[in-house]
Backbone as JSON Lines, residues from 0, in Angstrom:
{"i":0,"aa":"X","n":[0.84,-1.19,0.0],"ca":[0.0,0.0,0.0],"c":[0.88,1.25,0.0]}
{"i":1,"aa":"X","n":[0.62,2.19,-0.89],"ca":[1.43,3.39,-1.01],"c":[1.31,4.25,0.24]}
{"i":2,"aa":"X","n":[2.43,4.84,0.62],"ca":[2.42,5.72,1.77],"c":[1.78,7.05,1.4]}
{"i":3,"aa":"X","n":[1.05,7.7,2.31],"ca":[0.43,8.99,1.99],"c":[1.48,10.05,1.71]}
{"i":4,"aa":"X","n":[1.16,10.97,0.78],"ca":[2.12,12.01,0.45],"c":[2.36,12.94,1.63]}
{"i":5,"aa":"X","n":[1.35,13.22,2.43],"ca":[1.49,14.05,3.61],"c":[1.36,13.19,4.85]}
{"i":6,"aa":"X","n":[2.23,13.42,5.84],"ca":[2.11,12.64,7.07],"c":[0.78,12.93,7.76]}
{"i":7,"aa":"X","n":[0.25,11.92,8.42],"ca":[-1.02,12.09,9.11],"c":[-0.89,13.05,10.28]}
{"i":8,"aa":"X","n":[0.3,13.15,10.83],"ca":[0.5,13.95,12.02],"c":[1.79,14.75,11.89]}
{"i":9,"aa":"X","n":[1.78,15.95,12.43],"ca":[2.97,16.79,12.45],"c":[2.93,17.63,13.72]}
{"i":10,"aa":"X","n":[4.08,18.17,14.07],"ca":[4.15,19.04,15.24],"c":[3.19,20.21,15.1]}
{"i":11,"aa":"X","n":[3.17,20.82,13.93],"ca":[2.3,21.98,13.72],"c":[0.83,21.61,13.87]}
{"i":12,"aa":"X","n":[0.44,20.46,13.34],"ca":[-0.97,20.04,13.47],"c":[-1.34,19.84,14.93]}
{"i":13,"aa":"X","n":[-0.45,19.25,15.7],"ca":[-0.73,19.02,17.11],"c":[-0.86,20.35,17.85]}
{"i":14,"aa":"X","n":[0.07,21.26,17.58],"ca":[0.04,22.56,18.25],"c":[-1.22,23.34,17.87]}
{"i":15,"aa":"X","n":[-1.57,23.31,16.6],"ca":[-2.78,24.02,16.16],"c":[-4.02,23.47,16.84]}
{"i":16,"aa":"X","n":[-4.11,22.15,16.92],"ca":[-5.27,21.53,17.56],"c":[-5.3,21.82,19.05]}
{"i":17,"aa":"X","n":[-4.15,21.78,19.68],"ca":[-4.08,22.05,21.12],"c":[-4.42,23.51,21.41]}
{"i":18,"aa":"X","n":[-3.94,24.41,20.57],"ca":[-4.25,25.83,20.77],"c":[-5.75,26.08,20.63]}
{"i":19,"aa":"X","n":[-6.37,25.47,19.64],"ca":[-7.81,25.62,19.46],"c":[-8.57,25.08,20.66]}
{"i":20,"aa":"X","n":[-8.09,23.98,21.21],"ca":[-8.74,23.38,22.38],"c":[-8.58,24.28,23.61]}
{"i":21,"aa":"X","n":[-7.38,24.8,23.8],"ca":[-7.14,25.72,24.92],"c":[-8.02,26.95,24.78]}
{"i":22,"aa":"X","n":[-8.08,27.51,23.58],"ca":[-8.9,28.7,23.35],"c":[-10.37,28.44,23.67]}
{"i":23,"aa":"X","n":[-10.84,27.28,23.28],"ca":[-12.27,26.98,23.43],"c":[-12.64,26.53,24.84]}
{"i":24,"aa":"X","n":[-11.76,25.75,25.47],"ca":[-12.17,25.1,26.72],"c":[-11.21,25.28,27.89]}
{"i":25,"aa":"X","n":[-10.06,25.87,27.65],"ca":[-9.12,26.1,28.74],"c":[-8.04,25.03,28.84]}
{"i":26,"aa":"X","n":[-7.07,25.28,29.71],"ca":[-5.91,24.39,29.84],"c":[-6.31,22.98,30.3]}
{"i":27,"aa":"X","n":[-7.29,22.91,31.16],"ca":[-7.67,21.6,31.72],"c":[-8.23,20.66,30.67]}
{"i":28,"aa":"X","n":[-8.69,21.2,29.55],"ca":[-9.29,20.36,28.52],"c":[-8.25,19.58,27.72]}
{"i":29,"aa":"X","n":[-7.0,19.99,27.82],"ca":[-5.95,19.37,27.0],"c":[-5.44,18.09,27.65]}
{"i":30,"aa":"X","n":[-5.49,17.02,26.89],"ca":[-4.87,15.76,27.28],"c":[-4.44,15.07,26.0]}
{"i":31,"aa":"X","n":[-3.51,14.16,26.11],"ca":[-3.05,13.46,24.91],"c":[-4.2,12.64,24.31]}
{"i":32,"aa":"X","n":[-5.03,12.08,25.16],"ca":[-6.16,11.3,24.65],"c":[-7.13,12.19,23.87]}
{"i":33,"aa":"X","n":[-7.44,13.36,24.44],"ca":[-8.37,14.27,23.79],"c":[-7.8,14.78,22.46]}
{"i":34,"aa":"X","n":[-6.53,15.13,22.48],"ca":[-5.9,15.63,21.25],"c":[-5.86,14.55,20.17]}
{"i":35,"aa":"X","n":[-5.55,13.35,20.57],"ca":[-5.53,12.25,19.61],"c":[-6.9,12.09,18.96]}
{"i":36,"aa":"X","n":[-7.94,12.19,19.77],"ca":[-9.3,12.07,19.23],"c":[-9.6,13.21,18.28]}
{"i":37,"aa":"X","n":[-9.2,14.42,18.64],"ca":[-9.44,15.59,17.78],"c":[-8.72,15.45,16.45]}
{"i":38,"aa":"X","n":[-7.55,14.85,16.49],"ca":[-6.73,14.72,15.28],"c":[-7.01,13.44,14.51]}
{"i":39,"aa":"X","n":[-7.8,12.55,15.09],"ca":[-8.13,11.3,14.42],"c":[-6.99,10.33,14.34]}
{"i":40,"aa":"X","n":[-6.14,10.31,15.39],"ca":[-5.0,9.4,15.41],"c":[-5.02,8.64,16.74]}
{"i":41,"aa":"X","n":[-4.13,7.68,16.87],"ca":[-4.02,6.95,18.13],"c":[-3.16,7.75,19.1]}
{"i":42,"aa":"X","n":[-3.44,7.61,20.39],"ca":[-2.73,8.37,21.41],"c":[-1.22,8.23,21.36]}
{"i":43,"aa":"X","n":[-0.69,7.02,21.24],"ca":[0.77,6.86,21.24],"c":[1.47,7.6,20.1]}
{"i":44,"aa":"X","n":[0.78,7.87,19.02],"ca":[1.44,8.55,17.89],"c":[1.86,9.97,18.26]}
{"i":45,"aa":"X","n":[1.19,10.58,19.26],"ca":[1.58,11.92,19.7],"c":[2.98,11.93,20.3]}
{"i":46,"aa":"X","n":[3.36,10.79,20.9],"ca":[4.64,10.75,21.6],"c":[5.83,10.8,20.66]}
{"i":47,"aa":"X","n":[5.59,10.66,19.37],"ca":[6.68,10.83,18.4],"c":[7.05,12.31,18.27]}
{"i":48,"aa":"X","n":[6.17,13.19,18.75],"ca":[6.38,14.63,18.63],"c":[6.51,15.32,19.99]}
{"i":49,"aa":"X","n":[5.72,14.87,20.97],"ca":[5.75,15.45,22.3],"c":[5.68,14.33,23.33]}
{"i":50,"aa":"X","n":[6.51,14.41,24.34],"ca":[6.55,13.35,25.34],"c":[5.5,13.54,26.42]}
{"i":51,"aa":"X","n":[5.12,14.82,26.69],"ca":[4.18,15.09,27.78],"c":[3.18,16.17,27.37]}
{"i":52,"aa":"X","n":[2.11,16.25,28.14],"ca":[1.13,17.31,27.95],"c":[1.77,18.68,28.18]}
{"i":53,"aa":"X","n":[2.66,18.77,29.18],"ca":[3.31,20.05,29.46],"c":[4.12,20.54,28.26]}
{"i":54,"aa":"X","n":[4.77,19.63,27.57],"ca":[5.52,20.03,26.38],"c":[4.59,20.57,25.3]}
{"i":55,"aa":"X","n":[3.42,20.0,25.19],"ca":[2.43,20.49,24.22],"c":[2.0,21.9,24.59]}
{"i":56,"aa":"X","n":[1.71,22.13,25.87],"ca":[1.28,23.46,26.31],"c":[2.39,24.48,26.14]}
{"i":57,"aa":"X","n":[3.62,24.07,26.37],"ca":[4.75,24.97,26.15],"c":[4.82,25.37,24.67]}
{"i":58,"aa":"X","n":[4.58,24.41,23.8],"ca":[4.61,24.7,22.36],"c":[3.47,25.61,21.96]}
{"i":59,"aa":"X","n":[2.3,25.41,22.56],"ca":[1.16,26.3,22.3],"c":[1.5,27.71,22.75]}
{"i":60,"aa":"X","n":[2.06,27.84,23.94],"ca":[2.45,29.16,24.44],"c":[3.43,29.83,23.5]}
{"i":61,"aa":"X","n":[4.39,29.07,23.01],"ca":[5.39,29.66,22.12],"c":[4.78,30.06,20.78]}
{"i":62,"aa":"X","n":[3.78,29.32,20.34],"ca":[3.11,29.69,19.08],"c":[2.38,31.02,19.22]}
{"i":63,"aa":"X","n":[1.91,31.33,20.43],"ca":[1.27,32.62,20.67],"c":[2.32,33.72,20.73]}
{"i":64,"aa":"X","n":[3.43,33.46,21.39],"ca":[4.53,34.44,21.42],"c":[5.0,34.77,20.0]}
{"i":65,"aa":"X","n":[4.96,33.78,19.14],"ca":[5.42,33.99,17.76],"c":[4.5,34.93,16.98]}
{"i":66,"aa":"X","n":[3.29,35.15,17.49],"ca":[2.36,36.06,16.82],"c":[2.64,37.53,17.13]}
{"i":67,"aa":"X","n":[3.5,37.79,18.1],"ca":[3.8,39.17,18.51],"c":[4.77,39.79,17.51]}
{"i":68,"aa":"X","n":[4.42,40.96,17.02],"ca":[5.26,41.7,16.08],"c":[6.49,42.25,16.8]}
{"i":69,"aa":"X","n":[7.67,42.02,16.25],"ca":[8.92,42.54,16.82],"c":[9.62,43.5,15.86]}
{"i":70,"aa":"X","n":[9.0,43.79,14.74],"ca":[9.67,44.61,13.72],"c":[9.98,46.02,14.19]}
{"i":71,"aa":"X","n":[9.21,46.52,15.15],"ca":[9.4,47.89,15.64],"c":[10.73,48.1,16.34]}
{"i":72,"aa":"X","n":[11.37,47.01,16.73],"ca":[12.66,47.13,17.39],"c":[13.82,47.17,16.38]}
{"i":73,"aa":"X","n":[13.5,47.0,15.11],"ca":[14.55,46.96,14.09],"c":[14.36,47.98,12.98]}
{"i":74,"aa":"X","n":[13.26,48.72,12.98],"ca":[12.98,49.59,11.82],"c":[13.21,51.08,12.09]}
{"i":75,"aa":"X","n":[13.93,51.39,13.16],"ca":[14.3,52.79,13.39],"c":[13.4,53.57,14.32]}
{"i":76,"aa":"X","n":[12.32,52.95,14.81],"ca":[11.47,53.66,15.76],"c":[12.24,53.91,17.06]}
{"i":77,"aa":"X","n":[11.98,55.05,17.7],"ca":[12.66,55.3,18.98],"c":[12.15,54.33,20.04]}
{"i":78,"aa":"X","n":[12.89,54.24,21.13],"ca":[12.61,53.18,22.11],"c":[11.19,53.28,22.67]}
{"i":79,"aa":"X","n":[10.72,54.53,22.9],"ca":[9.38,54.69,23.49],"c":[8.3,54.26,22.51]}
{"i":80,"aa":"X","n":[8.4,54.68,21.27],"ca":[7.41,54.3,20.26],"c":[7.42,52.8,20.04]}
{"i":81,"aa":"X","n":[8.64,52.23,20.02],"ca":[8.77,50.78,19.82],"c":[8.08,50.02,20.95]}
{"i":82,"aa":"X","n":[8.31,50.44,22.2],"ca":[7.67,49.76,23.33],"c":[6.16,49.9,23.26]}
{"i":83,"aa":"X","n":[5.68,51.08,22.88],"ca":[4.24,51.3,22.78],"c":[3.62,50.37,21.75]}
{"i":84,"aa":"X","n":[4.21,50.32,20.56],"ca":[3.64,49.52,19.48],"c":[3.75,48.03,19.78]}
{"i":85,"aa":"X","n":[4.87,47.64,20.37],"ca":[5.05,46.24,20.74],"c":[4.05,45.82,21.81]}
{"i":86,"aa":"X","n":[3.8,46.69,22.77],"ca":[2.85,46.37,23.85],"c":[1.47,46.07,23.29]}
{"i":87,"aa":"X","n":[1.04,46.85,22.3],"ca":[-0.27,46.62,21.72],"c":[-0.3,45.32,20.92]}
{"i":88,"aa":"X","n":[0.79,45.02,20.22],"ca":[0.84,43.75,19.48],"c":[0.83,42.57,20.44]}
{"i":89,"aa":"X","n":[1.58,42.68,21.51],"ca":[1.66,41.61,22.51],"c":[0.28,41.41,23.16]}
{"i":90,"aa":"X","n":[-0.35,42.51,23.54],"ca":[-1.66,42.41,24.18],"c":[-2.69,41.81,23.23]}
{"i":91,"aa":"X","n":[-2.61,42.15,21.95],"ca":[-3.56,41.59,20.98],"c":[-3.42,40.07,20.9]}
{"i":92,"aa":"X","n":[-2.18,39.58,20.91],"ca":[-1.96,38.13,20.86],"c":[-2.53,37.46,22.1]}
{"i":93,"aa":"X","n":[-2.32,38.07,23.26],"ca":[-2.84,37.49,24.5],"c":[-4.35,37.59,24.59]}
{"i":94,"aa":"X","n":[-4.89,38.68,24.06],"ca":[-6.35,38.85,24.07],"c":[-7.02,37.79,23.2]}
{"i":95,"aa":"X","n":[-6.36,37.4,22.12],"ca":[-6.91,36.37,21.24],"c":[-6.78,34.97,21.85]}
{"i":96,"aa":"X","n":[-5.84,34.8,22.79],"ca":[-5.6,33.48,23.38],"c":[-5.44,33.61,24.9]}
{"i":97,"aa":"X","n":[-6.45,34.12,25.59],"ca":[-6.29,34.41,27.03],"c":[-6.05,33.19,27.91]}
{"i":98,"aa":"X","n":[-6.52,32.04,27.49],"ca":[-6.41,30.86,28.35],"c":[-4.98,30.33,28.47]}
{"i":99,"aa":"X","n":[-4.1,30.74,27.56],"ca":[-2.71,30.27,27.61],"c":[-1.85,31.21,28.43]}
{"i":100,"aa":"X","n":[-2.39,32.34,28.87],"ca":[-1.6,33.34,29.6],"c":[-0.92,32.76,30.85]}
{"i":101,"aa":"X","n":[-1.58,31.9,31.65],"ca":[-0.88,31.36,32.82],"c":[0.4,30.6,32.46]}
{"i":102,"aa":"X","n":[0.44,29.96,31.31],"ca":[1.66,29.26,30.89],"c":[2.71,30.29,30.46]}
{"i":103,"aa":"X","n":[2.3,31.29,29.71],"ca":[3.23,32.34,29.29],"c":[3.8,33.09,30.48]}
{"i":104,"aa":"X","n":[2.99,33.25,31.52],"ca":[3.41,34.02,32.68],"c":[4.56,33.36,33.45]}
{"i":105,"aa":"X","n":[4.81,32.1,33.18],"ca":[5.94,31.43,33.85],"c":[7.28,31.95,33.35]}
{"i":106,"aa":"X","n":[7.28,32.64,32.22],"ca":[8.52,33.09,31.61],"c":[8.85,32.26,30.39]}
{"i":107,"aa":"X","n":[9.84,32.7,29.6],"ca":[10.12,32.03,28.33],"c":[10.79,30.67,28.46]}
{"i":108,"aa":"X","n":[11.49,30.43,29.58],"ca":[12.17,29.15,29.71],"c":[13.09,28.86,28.54]}
{"i":109,"aa":"X","n":[12.78,27.81,27.8],"ca":[13.55,27.46,26.6],"c":[12.76,27.68,25.32]}
{"i":110,"aa":"X","n":[11.62,28.35,25.41],"ca":[10.78,28.53,24.23],"c":[11.42,29.51,23.25]}
{"i":111,"aa":"X","n":[11.66,29.1,22.0],"ca":[12.4,29.96,21.05],"c":[11.74,31.32,20.79]}
{"i":112,"aa":"X","n":[10.44,31.34,20.51],"ca":[9.79,32.61,20.21],"c":[9.76,33.51,21.44]}
{"i":113,"aa":"X","n":[9.54,32.93,22.6],"ca":[9.55,33.71,23.83],"c":[10.92,34.31,24.1]}
{"i":114,"aa":"X","n":[11.97,33.55,23.83],"ca":[13.33,34.05,24.02],"c":[13.67,35.13,23.0]}
{"i":115,"aa":"X","n":[13.21,34.96,21.75],"ca":[13.43,36.01,20.75],"c":[12.75,37.31,21.17]}
{"i":116,"aa":"X","n":[11.57,37.19,21.75],"ca":[10.83,38.37,22.23],"c":[11.63,39.08,23.32]}
{"i":117,"aa":"X","n":[12.08,38.33,24.32],"ca":[12.85,38.93,25.41],"c":[14.14,39.54,24.89]}
{"i":118,"aa":"X","n":[14.79,38.86,23.97],"ca":[16.05,39.34,23.41],"c":[15.84,40.64,22.64]}
{"i":119,"aa":"X","n":[14.75,40.72,21.89],"ca":[14.48,41.91,21.08],"c":[14.25,43.13,21.96]}
{"i":120,"aa":"X","n":[13.48,42.97,23.03],"ca":[13.2,44.1,23.92],"c":[14.48,44.54,24.63]}
{"i":121,"aa":"X","n":[15.18,43.61,25.2],"ca":[16.4,43.95,25.93],"c":[17.43,44.6,24.99]}
{"i":122,"aa":"X","n":[17.63,44.01,23.83],"ca":[18.61,44.56,22.89],"c":[18.27,45.96,22.45]}
{"i":123,"aa":"X","n":[16.99,46.21,22.19],"ca":[16.56,47.54,21.74],"c":[16.77,48.58,22.84]}
{"i":124,"aa":"X","n":[16.5,48.21,24.08],"ca":[16.68,49.17,25.17],"c":[18.16,49.49,25.39]}
{"i":125,"aa":"X","n":[19.01,48.5,25.3],"ca":[20.45,48.73,25.47],"c":[20.98,49.6,24.32]}
{"i":126,"aa":"X","n":[20.54,49.32,23.1],"ca":[20.98,50.14,21.96],"c":[20.51,51.58,22.1]}
{"i":127,"aa":"X","n":[19.37,51.78,22.76],"ca":[18.85,53.13,22.94],"c":[19.59,53.89,24.03]}
{"i":128,"aa":"X","n":[20.44,53.2,24.78],"ca":[21.22,53.88,25.81],"c":[20.86,53.55,27.23]}
{"i":129,"aa":"X","n":[19.89,52.65,27.42],"ca":[19.56,52.23,28.78],"c":[20.67,51.32,29.31]}
{"i":130,"aa":"X","n":[21.1,51.49,30.57],"ca":[22.03,50.54,31.16],"c":[21.4,49.15,31.19]}
{"i":131,"aa":"X","n":[22.21,48.11,31.05],"ca":[21.66,46.75,31.0],"c":[20.73,46.4,32.17]}
{"i":132,"aa":"X","n":[21.08,46.82,33.38],"ca":[20.21,46.49,34.53],"c":[18.84,47.12,34.38]}
{"i":133,"aa":"X","n":[18.8,48.37,33.92],"ca":[17.51,49.03,33.74],"c":[16.76,48.47,32.53]}
{"i":134,"aa":"X","n":[17.5,48.06,31.51],"ca":[16.86,47.43,30.35],"c":[16.17,46.14,30.76]}
{"i":135,"aa":"X","n":[16.8,45.4,31.66],"ca":[16.19,44.18,32.19],"c":[14.92,44.52,32.95]}
{"i":136,"aa":"X","n":[14.98,45.55,33.78],"ca":[13.81,45.96,34.56],"c":[12.66,46.41,33.66]}
{"i":137,"aa":"X","n":[13.0,47.09,32.57],"ca":[11.96,47.55,31.64],"c":[11.27,46.35,31.0]}
{"i":138,"aa":"X","n":[12.05,45.36,30.56],"ca":[11.45,44.17,29.98],"c":[10.53,43.47,30.96]}
{"i":139,"aa":"X","n":[10.96,43.37,32.23],"ca":[10.13,42.73,33.25],"c":[8.87,43.55,33.51]}
{"i":140,"aa":"X","n":[9.04,44.86,33.65],"ca":[7.9,45.74,33.92],"c":[6.85,45.65,32.82]}
{"i":141,"aa":"X","n":[7.29,45.68,31.57],"ca":[6.35,45.62,30.46],"c":[5.61,44.28,30.45]}
{"i":142,"aa":"X","n":[6.33,43.22,30.75],"ca":[5.69,41.9,30.77],"c":[4.65,41.82,31.88]}
{"i":143,"aa":"X","n":[4.98,42.35,33.06],"ca":[4.0,42.36,34.15],"c":[2.74,43.11,33.74]}
{"i":144,"aa":"X","n":[2.93,44.28,33.15],"ca":[1.8,45.13,32.79],"c":[0.93,44.47,31.72]}
{"i":145,"aa":"X","n":[1.57,43.95,30.68],"ca":[0.81,43.37,29.56],"c":[0.13,42.08,29.98]}
{"i":146,"aa":"X","n":[0.87,41.22,30.68],"ca":[0.27,39.97,31.15],"c":[-0.9,40.24,32.08]}
{"i":147,"aa":"X","n":[-0.71,41.2,32.99],"ca":[-1.78,41.52,33.93],"c":[-3.04,41.98,33.22]}
{"i":148,"aa":"X","n":[-2.86,42.77,32.16],"ca":[-4.03,43.26,31.43],"c":[-4.78,42.14,30.73]}
{"i":149,"aa":"X","n":[-4.07,41.04,30.46],"ca":[-4.69,39.93,29.73],"c":[-5.34,38.9,30.64]}
{"i":150,"aa":"X","n":[-5.08,38.99,31.94],"ca":[-5.58,37.98,32.86],"c":[-7.06,38.13,33.19]}
{"i":151,"aa":"X","n":[-7.6,39.3,32.91],"ca":[-9.02,39.5,33.19],"c":[-9.46,40.88,32.74]}
{"i":152,"aa":"X","n":[-10.75,41.08,32.74],"ca":[-11.33,42.36,32.33],"c":[-11.88,43.09,33.54]}
{"i":153,"aa":"X","n":[-11.45,44.32,33.75],"ca":[-12.02,45.12,34.83],"c":[-13.51,45.34,34.59]}
{"i":154,"aa":"X","n":[-13.85,45.83,33.39],"ca":[-15.25,46.14,33.08],"c":[-16.1,44.88,33.11]}
{"i":155,"aa":"X","n":[-15.53,43.77,32.62],"ca":[-16.29,42.53,32.59],"c":[-16.5,41.91,33.95]}
{"i":156,"aa":"X","n":[-15.88,42.49,34.98],"ca":[-16.03,41.95,36.33],"c":[-17.27,42.42,37.05]}
{"i":157,"aa":"X","n":[-18.05,43.31,36.42],"ca":[-19.28,43.79,37.02],"c":[-20.48,43.15,36.31]}
{"i":158,"aa":"X","n":[-21.51,42.85,37.05],"ca":[-22.72,42.27,36.45],"c":[-23.56,43.39,35.86]}
{"i":159,"aa":"X","n":[-24.41,43.03,34.89],"ca":[-25.23,44.04,34.21],"c":[-26.62,44.2,34.84]}
{"i":160,"aa":"X","n":[-26.72,43.86,36.11],"ca":[-27.98,43.98,36.85],"c":[-27.93,45.27,37.68]}
{"i":161,"aa":"X","n":[-28.78,46.22,37.36],"ca":[-28.75,47.51,38.04],"c":[-29.15,47.42,39.5]}
{"i":162,"aa":"X","n":[-29.73,46.32,39.93],"ca":[-30.1,46.17,41.34],"c":[-28.97,45.54,42.16]}
{"i":163,"aa":"X","n":[-27.88,45.18,41.5],"ca":[-26.82,44.43,42.2],"c":[-26.01,45.3,43.14]}
{"i":164,"aa":"X","n":[-25.97,46.6,42.87],"ca":[-25.09,47.47,43.64],"c":[-25.93,48.53,44.38]}
{"i":165,"aa":"X","n":[-26.37,48.16,45.57],"ca":[-27.22,49.02,46.39],"c":[-26.45,50.29,46.75]}
{"i":166,"aa":"X","n":[-27.0,51.47,46.41],"ca":[-26.31,52.72,46.73],"c":[-26.07,52.93,48.21]}
{"i":167,"aa":"X","n":[-26.86,52.26,49.04],"ca":[-26.63,52.37,50.48],"c":[-25.3,51.72,50.87]}
{"i":168,"aa":"X","n":[-24.91,50.71,50.12],"ca":[-23.65,50.01,50.39],"c":[-22.51,50.53,49.51]}
{"i":169,"aa":"X","n":[-22.85,50.87,48.26],"ca":[-21.83,51.28,47.29],"c":[-22.27,52.6,46.64]}
{"i":170,"aa":"X","n":[-22.12,53.71,47.33],"ca":[-22.67,54.98,46.85],"c":[-22.06,55.48,45.55]}
{"i":171,"aa":"X","n":[-20.91,54.95,45.16],"ca":[-20.25,55.44,43.95],"c":[-20.33,54.46,42.78]}
{"i":172,"aa":"X","n":[-21.1,53.41,42.92],"ca":[-21.2,52.39,41.87],"c":[-22.57,52.37,41.22]}
{"i":173,"aa":"X","n":[-23.23,53.51,41.19],"ca":[-24.58,53.55,40.62],"c":[-24.65,53.21,39.15]}
{"i":174,"aa":"X","n":[-23.54,53.41,38.43],"ca":[-23.52,53.11,36.99],"c":[-22.68,51.87,36.67]}
{"i":175,"aa":"X","n":[-22.24,51.16,37.69],"ca":[-21.33,50.03,37.48],"c":[-21.94,48.93,36.63]}
{"i":176,"aa":"X","n":[-23.27,48.8,36.68],"ca":[-23.92,47.75,35.9],"c":[-23.82,48.0,34.39]}
{"i":177,"aa":"X","n":[-23.45,49.21,34.0],"ca":[-23.32,49.54,32.58],"c":[-21.94,49.2,32.02]}
{"i":178,"aa":"X","n":[-21.0,48.9,32.89],"ca":[-19.62,48.68,32.45],"c":[-19.48,47.46,31.54]}
{"i":179,"aa":"X","n":[-20.19,46.38,31.9],"ca":[-20.0,45.13,31.17],"c":[-20.31,45.26,29.69]}
{"i":180,"aa":"X","n":[-21.33,46.05,29.34],"ca":[-21.71,46.16,27.93],"c":[-20.71,47.0,27.13]}
{"i":181,"aa":"X","n":[-19.82,47.73,27.82],"ca":[-18.8,48.52,27.15],"c":[-17.4,47.98,27.46]}
{"i":182,"aa":"X","n":[-17.34,46.69,27.73],"ca":[-16.13,46.06,28.22],"c":[-14.91,46.33,27.34]}
{"i":183,"aa":"X","n":[-15.04,46.09,26.03],"ca":[-13.88,46.22,25.15],"c":[-13.36,47.65,25.13]}
{"i":184,"aa":"X","n":[-14.28,48.63,25.0],"ca":[-13.87,50.03,24.95],"c":[-13.19,50.45,26.25]}
{"i":185,"aa":"X","n":[-13.76,50.07,27.38],"ca":[-13.2,50.47,28.67],"c":[-11.84,49.83,28.89]}
{"i":186,"aa":"X","n":[-11.72,48.56,28.57],"ca":[-10.44,47.87,28.77],"c":[-9.36,48.43,27.85]}
{"i":187,"aa":"X","n":[-9.72,48.76,26.61],"ca":[-8.74,49.36,25.69],"c":[-8.27,50.71,26.21]}
{"i":188,"aa":"X","n":[-9.23,51.51,26.68],"ca":[-8.87,52.84,27.18],"c":[-8.01,52.74,28.44]}
{"i":189,"aa":"X","n":[-8.32,51.78,29.3],"ca":[-7.53,51.59,30.51],"c":[-6.1,51.16,30.15]}
{"i":190,"aa":"X","n":[-5.98,50.28,29.18],"ca":[-4.64,49.83,28.77],"c":[-3.83,50.99,28.21]}
{"i":191,"aa":"X","n":[-4.45,51.8,27.37],"ca":[-3.76,52.96,26.78],"c":[-3.37,53.95,27.88]}
{"i":192,"aa":"X","n":[-4.26,54.19,28.83],"ca":[-3.97,55.12,29.93],"c":[-2.79,54.63,30.76]}
{"i":193,"aa":"X","n":[-2.81,53.35,31.11],"ca":[-1.73,52.79,31.91],"c":[-0.42,52.77,31.16]}
{"i":194,"aa":"X","n":[-0.48,52.41,29.88],"ca":[0.75,52.34,29.09],"c":[1.36,53.72,28.93]}
{"i":195,"aa":"X","n":[0.54,54.73,28.68],"ca":[1.05,56.09,28.54],"c":[1.71,56.56,29.83]}
{"i":196,"aa":"X","n":[1.06,56.29,30.97],"ca":[1.64,56.68,32.26],"c":[2.96,55.96,32.5]}
{"i":197,"aa":"X","n":[3.01,54.69,32.16],"ca":[4.23,53.91,32.34],"c":[5.36,54.47,31.47]}
{"i":198,"aa":"X","n":[5.05,54.74,30.22],"ca":[6.08,55.25,29.3],"c":[6.5,56.66,29.66]}
{"i":199,"aa":"X","n":[5.57,57.48,30.15],"ca":[5.92,58.83,30.61],"c":[6.94,58.74,31.75]}
{"i":200,"aa":"X","n":[6.69,57.82,32.68],"ca":[7.62,57.65,33.79],"c":[8.99,57.17,33.32]}
{"i":201,"aa":"X","n":[9.0,56.23,32.38],"ca":[10.27,55.76,31.84],"c":[11.01,56.87,31.1]}
{"i":202,"aa":"X","n":[10.28,57.73,30.4],"ca":[10.91,58.83,29.68],"c":[11.62,59.77,30.64]}
{"i":203,"aa":"X","n":[11.02,60.01,31.81],"ca":[11.68,60.84,32.81],"c":[12.96,60.17,33.31]}
{"i":204,"aa":"X","n":[12.9,58.88,33.55],"ca":[14.09,58.16,33.97],"c":[15.17,58.19,32.89]}
{"i":205,"aa":"X","n":[14.74,58.09,31.65],"ca":[15.68,58.07,30.54],"c":[16.46,59.39,30.47]}
{"i":206,"aa":"X","n":[15.76,60.5,30.68],"ca":[16.44,61.8,30.68],"c":[17.48,61.87,31.79]}
{"i":207,"aa":"X","n":[17.17,61.29,32.91],"ca":[18.15,61.26,34.02],"c":[19.35,60.41,33.65]}
{"i":208,"aa":"X","n":[19.09,59.28,33.0],"ca":[20.18,58.41,32.57],"c":[21.08,59.13,31.58]}
{"i":209,"aa":"X","n":[20.48,59.84,30.62],"ca":[21.27,60.53,29.59],"c":[22.08,61.67,30.2]}
{"i":210,"aa":"X","n":[21.5,62.36,31.18],"ca":[22.24,63.47,31.8],"c":[23.42,62.96,32.63]}
{"i":211,"aa":"X","n":[23.29,61.73,33.12],"ca":[24.36,61.18,33.96],"c":[25.55,60.68,33.16]}
{"i":212,"aa":"X","n":[25.37,60.56,31.84],"ca":[26.46,60.05,31.0],"c":[27.55,61.1,30.79]}
């Protein structure tokens, strides 16, 4: 019997299926048995590509990191503009795949795309004149801020029931029930506000660094 021209299974197919499963049902839904069923193969065949479920989740996390645009660190944009544009690209990737954020939050480990991301940010800050220690802190700070924004929605945390927030108990939350229906707009505005404040603070530090040279 002739062998099929395309292999029935590949690393990319497994990662794509696992990412779709994580997106739809969360991390707990992923198992080698479930993935094998989704892919229409036997469970042991997955072990030719991944030895454990954790390795699969690491690969899914790295596939999301690979979606983040890094071109702004190489095309001549100044450090502040580059960080701003990168932050929005990073947040967009996490917003599209929020269930994988807990895995990404562990740090890049040995994940190639995650390491390229960290390397690009650090390298760009050092080239811009930041001392290496501060460049490291900036990379960490940006990751904390972006990851935190992806872990949940402030506006989405309120129910849309106007009777839920008794003014006798919460005198300043009379309109809180309206937040949920404007979740995306409010969260975007909050991210922009926080990012601007963060970058303004870094710009002040940068001027101090340059004057000290």
